[in-house]
SELOVO-177342 format. One record per residue: residue in three letters; x, y, z of N, C-alpha, C in turn; residue number from 1. Coordinates in steps of 0.05 Angstrom, whole numbers, plus 5000, padded with zeros to 4 digits. Atoms other than C-alpha are relative to their C-alpha. Example, Ala and Ser with C-alpha at 12.3 -4.5 7.8 and 13.67 -1.06 7.14 Angstrom:
ALA,5018,4976,5000,5246,4910,5156,5018,5024,5000,1;
SER,4984,4976,4999,5273,4979,5143,4985,5022,5014,2;
# end
This chain:
MET,5009,5023,4983,0804,8435,3161,4999,5012,5030,1;
THR,5002,4999,4971,0785,8444,3233,5011,4980,5018,2;
ALA,4989,5016,4981,0816,8409,3290,4976,4991,5020,3;
GLN,5019,5017,4981,0773,8357,3331,5019,4989,5020,4;
GLN,4981,5013,4977,0790,8329,3397,4978,4972,5004,5;
VAL,5012,5026,4991,0773,8257,3412,4988,4999,5025,6;
THR,5009,5000,4976,0728,8252,3470,4997,4969,5016,7;
LYS,4999,5026,4991,0719,8177,3476,5010,4981,4983,8;
GLY,4987,5023,5017,0757,8119,3451,5026,5010,4987,9;
SER,4973,4994,5018,0813,8127,3397,4987,5016,4978,10;
GLY,5006,4983,5028,0813,8179,3333,5009,4981,4980,11;
TYR,4992,5018,5023,0826,8150,3265,5031,5009,4997,12;
ASN,4969,4993,5006,0903,8152,3241,4999,5021,4978,13;
THR,4998,4983,5017,0912,8212,3203,5028,5005,4988,14;
ASN,4971,4999,5010,0986,8200,3187,4998,4976,4980,15;
LEU,5000,5012,5023,0973,8168,3122,5021,5004,4981,16;
SER,4974,4996,5021,1023,8149,3066,4983,4991,4977,17;
TYR,5010,5005,5028,0996,8148,2989,5023,4995,4982,18;
ASN,4986,5003,5027,1021,8123,2927,4998,5017,4983,19;
GLY,4999,4971,5020,1038,8178,2877,4989,4992,4975,20;
LEU,5004,5007,5029,1028,8136,2816,4965,4996,4999,21;
THR,5025,5010,5002,0956,8109,2835,4985,5026,5018,22;
ASN,5013,4980,4982,0932,8168,2883,4985,4987,5025,23;
GLN,5011,5014,4985,0915,8115,2933,5006,5000,5027,24;
ILE,4979,5005,4972,0927,8107,3007,5017,4975,4996,25;
ALA,4981,5014,4997,0983,8068,3017,5006,4982,5032,26;
THR,4999,5003,4972,0980,8057,3090,4980,4965,5006,27;
PRO,5013,5027,4995,0964,7978,3118,4969,5007,5010,28;
GLY,5028,5002,4992,0888,7965,3126,4984,5018,4981,29;
TYR,5017,4993,5020,0865,8003,3063,5002,4983,4974,30;
GLY,4999,5012,5025,0846,7968,3004,4983,5009,4975,31;
TYR,5017,4987,5027,0819,7980,2929,4998,4973,4981,32;
ASP,5009,5025,5015,0785,7934,2882,5018,5009,4969,33;
ALA,4985,5001,5031,0813,7928,2803,4989,5028,4989,34;
ASN,5006,4975,5008,0771,7995,2791,5009,5023,5014,35;
GLY,4990,4977,4980,0806,8035,2844,4983,5012,5022,36;
ASN,5022,4998,4976,0743,8035,2893,5012,4994,5026,37;
LEU,4991,5005,4981,0764,8045,2962,4979,4977,5017,38;
THR,5012,5018,4991,0743,7973,2988,4998,4993,5034,39;
ALA,4995,5004,4971,0770,7972,3060,5018,5018,5013,40;
MET,4984,4978,4982,0793,8019,3114,4998,4985,5030,41;
PRO,5010,5007,4971,0798,8004,3190,4972,5002,5007,42;
ALA,5026,4999,4989,0735,7982,3218,4978,5002,4979,43;
LEU,5025,4997,5022,0699,7990,3148,5006,4990,4976,44;
SER,4996,5010,5026,0688,7954,3084,4977,5005,4985,45;
MET,5020,4988,5021,0651,7982,3026,4998,4975,4972,46;
GLY,5006,5017,5022,0617,7946,2966,4993,5016,4981,47;
TYR,5012,4985,5023,0605,7971,2897,4985,4983,4978,48;
ASP,5015,5015,5016,0557,7954,2843,5020,4999,4967,49;
GLY,4984,4999,5026,0577,7946,2765,5007,5031,4986,50;
LYS,4996,4975,5008,0573,8019,2756,5019,5022,5020,51;
ASN,4984,4994,4982,0623,8033,2811,4988,5020,5019,52;
ARG,5015,4988,4981,0572,8065,2853,5001,4983,5033,53;
MET,4998,5016,4972,0577,8042,2932,4969,4996,5001,54;
ILE,5024,5009,4996,0523,7998,2947,4999,4992,5030,55;
THR,5003,5008,4970,0544,7975,3019,5025,5014,5020,56;
SER,4981,4990,4980,0581,7999,3077,4995,4983,5025,57;
THR,5004,5019,4973,0595,7950,3133,5025,5008,5015,58;
PRO,4981,4997,4982,0632,7962,3199,5018,4971,5005,59;
THR,4984,5025,4997,0685,7905,3209,4998,4989,5025,60;
THR,4995,5010,4969,0678,7905,3279,4967,4990,5015,61;
GLY,5025,4996,4988,0598,7904,3286,4980,4980,4978,62;
ARG,5020,5015,5020,0534,7869,3251,4983,5020,4988,63;
ARG,5020,4974,5013,0503,7936,3221,5013,5009,4973,64;
ARG,4992,4991,5027,0512,7959,3152,4980,5020,4986,65;
CYS,5015,4981,5013,0489,8017,3110,4998,4993,4969,66;
THR,5012,5005,5029,0452,8009,3041,4987,5025,4990,67;
PRO,5013,4976,5005,0425,8064,2995,4971,4987,5002,68;
THR,5028,5010,4999,0351,8065,3003,4986,5002,4973,69;
GLY,5012,4999,5026,0337,8076,2929,4978,5022,4994,70;
ARG,5016,4981,5002,0295,8130,2936,5012,5025,4995,71;
ALA,4985,4977,5009,0318,8200,2907,4999,5017,5023,72;
GLY,4996,4976,4983,0346,8249,2960,4995,4983,5028,73;
SER,5009,5009,4973,0330,8199,3019,5030,4983,5011,74;
GLY,4973,5005,4985,0405,8175,3031,5004,4972,5002,75;
TRP,4990,5023,4999,0431,8114,3062,4978,4990,5026,76;
ALA,5013,5010,4977,0395,8069,3114,5016,4979,5013,77;
GLU,4990,5019,4988,0418,8023,3166,4988,4978,5001,78;
ARG,5020,5024,5004,0399,7951,3160,5027,4977,5019,79;
SER,4983,5021,4993,0430,7890,3196,5016,4985,4984,80;
ALA,4980,5018,5018,0489,7853,3165,4999,4974,5005,81;
GLY,5006,5030,5002,0458,7784,3161,5003,4991,4969,82;
PRO,4995,5012,5027,0464,7739,3099,4987,5016,4981,83;
GLU,5007,4991,5026,0449,7771,3031,4982,4985,4985,84;
# end
């Protein structure tokens, strides 16, 4: 891992605690669903489909979210975070 310098704002907390039984982050602000998928972290929430594939990634502080484009190799697209 290479060192990075924060040039604007504040960086992420890299001092995390872990649950040795579940291998999940135990630091407050992180959350998991019943299947063990990471669903919340500071400033970001994630949603999954029935096959445990991430289908949304939404900043908790803004109105933009990312969703898969559905096209092979095209990755994720930014969308407005209005009602579904």
